[in-house]
Each structure stands twice: as structure tokens, then as C-alpha cells.
N, C-alpha and C positions, 0 to 999 in steps of 0.2 A: 309185677310190683305188689308189694304187700301193703295192705291197708288195715288199720286197726281202729275201729270205732269206740269211743269212750262214752258211755251213757252216764248220767248223773250218779246212778246207783254204783255203777262199777268204779267210778273215779273216787268215791267216797269210801269204798271197800279197804279194809286194812290190808296192806300188802304183806306184812309181816307181823304175826302175833307177838307182842312183847311178853316175856315171862315176867313175874314179879321182880322187880329190882330193889333190892334192900339197900340201905345206907352202906353196908358192908361191901356189897358187890360193886357199888358206885365207886367206893375207895380202891377196890381191886382193879378195876378198869382204869381209873386214873393212874394208879401206880404203874401198871402195864404200858400206859401211853408215855408217861415220863421216862421210864426205862428205855423204851424204843427210841424215842427222841434223843436221849442221852447217848445211846449207843451209836446213833447217827452222827454224833459229834456237835449237837446243838444244845444250848441251855434253854430251859423253858420253864414256864409256870402253867399249870393246867387248872382252868376253872370249870365247874359243873353247873350247866344251865338246864334247868327243867322247865318245860312249856307244855301246856295243854293244846293240842291241835286236833280238830274233828274227832272228839270223843277218844282221843289216844294220847297218852303222855309221850312227849318226845324228850329224849336225853341227849343233849349236846356236850361234848368235851372241847372247849375252846382253848387252843394252845396259844399262850401268849409268848412270842419270842421276837427278838430283833432280826432273825434270819428268815422272816417269813417268806420272801420270794423263792428260797430254795425248797421250802416245805410245801408250798402252793404249786409251784411250777406253772408252766404255760397253760392257760385256761383251766387251771385246777387239776391238771392230770396227776401231778405228784400228790396232791391232797386226797384224791380218790384213791390212789395206790396205798397211801399211808394208812387211810381208814380201813381198807381191805386187810392190811397186814395186822393192824391193831385188833381187829375182829377175830382173825385166825389165831392170833397169839392168845388173846383173852380166852376164846372158846377152847383152845388145846389145854389151858390150865384149869378149866372147870367144865362142869356139864351144863351150866346155865347157857341158853341161847339169847341172852339179853341183846336187843337191838339198840344201837347208839350210832350217833353221828359225830364225826370229828370236824372241827373247824380251826382255822388258824387266823388269829387276830380278827376275828368276825368276818373274814373274806366271804364264807359261804352264805352268811346272813345277808351281807350286802348284795351279793350276787343273786340271791333269791328275790330279794326286794326289787332288783332291776329287771328280773324275769317277770315278776307279777306285773310291774308297770307297763313293760312292753306288751304282755298279753292283753292287758285291759285296754291300751290304746289300739292295738290291732283289732280287738272285738268292736270297739267303738267305730273304727274305720269300716269294718265289714257290715255293721248295721247301718251306718250312715250311707254307704255306697250300695248297699243291697247285694253284695257279691262276696264270693270266697276270697280270703286273703291267705297268703302263704308266708309263714315265718321262715327265717333263716334256719340252716341246719343246726340242731341242738343234740346234746347228750341226752341218754335215756332219762336221767335224773331231771334235767331241765325240761323236757317234754312232759314228764309226769306232772311237774309243778303246773305247767300251763293248763294240762287237762283238768287237774284238781281245782284249780282257781276258776277256771271258766265253767266248770260244771255247776257252779253256783248261780249262773246266769241262765235262765230257762230260754232265753231268746237266742242263745248261741250254742252251736254244736262244734265239736272238734274232732279231727281224726289225724292220726299220724300216717305219713305216706313217704315212700322212698326207701332206700336200702343203706345199710351201713352207716358210714359217717355223713351221708347225704340225706339222712331221715330228718323230716321236718313236720311241724304241725300246721294243718290247714284249719283255718277258723272261717265258719260261715254262719249266716243267720239260719235259725231253726226252720223257718218257712221255706228254705231252699233245699232242704234234705229230702 
């Protein structure tokens, strides 16, 4: 069984360094996404959302469409694949290794907020009951969100355990570690 421990410093580390993303590059990415979605047979409008998160600028391209269920897929699987393809297409056209995220009708944003709320509730349960609490199996992206969110709380420690699709986060009070 593989176990990965996430300490506060590690969770706040930048996982991918962003190159400088100019307005021209943002427009190139937007155009590549619009072309990709159009070639898939869907009409859309792409909005660019810039946020600052943990000392790092995050760039989100939100695809607004009426056919969102096809682009999102079950549990966001199609959205993940679409993001992967968009990055490959963009990086094939340029030397820039800009890191960006795709969203469809703010699905990912709402999902993230749900994961944050669940993580905080589970952390409170862990502290209140003084024991480790195991979350449901999650994608690597969702587990990373949990680790990063709970790393802000010195009273809690997290670790990932399990293999493959059964990998999950264990939340426990810091004094149990």
C-alpha cells in the first residue's frame, strides 16, 4: 500500500511553474479552445477568468455552452480529457508552457467548492471525535485540493492511501500523527 504524506510546506509548493502569460497568449489559448469545441460539433463562448491563489496566478477558461453534459461527462472525465487535449494543441502551436484550467459552465468551480466544504466538515469531525476519518475515493485533482485546503489548518494532517481508483484521503488530528 502506497502512502503519501503532505506537510504544509509541500502542499503549498507550486506543482507547475507558470510562464508569463501575456494577453496575446491568453487570446491564442481561447481561440484554440473555441476551435477544438467547434470541431467537436458544439457551439460555445469562452470566458477568461484570472484569479490569484496561494501566490500563484490561476488562469481558467470557462466554456459556456448549452451542451455542457457532453463536455463534462460523468464525474468530469470528459472535461479532464478536453483540458488535456487543449493543452496539447496549444503547446504544439507554441513554445510557451502556460498552465491553464478548463471549466464548463463553472462546473469545476462548483465541484471544487463542494470538495472544500466536504474536507472542512470531515476535518471538524476528525478533531471533534479525536480519530482519523477516511474520505471517499477521489481523483488526484480532488485529493490535491483536499491536501492544500487542510494544510492551512495546523491541527490537521492528511495523507493519501490506497491504489488506483480506490485512492483516498485520510484526515487525522495532528496530535495523532
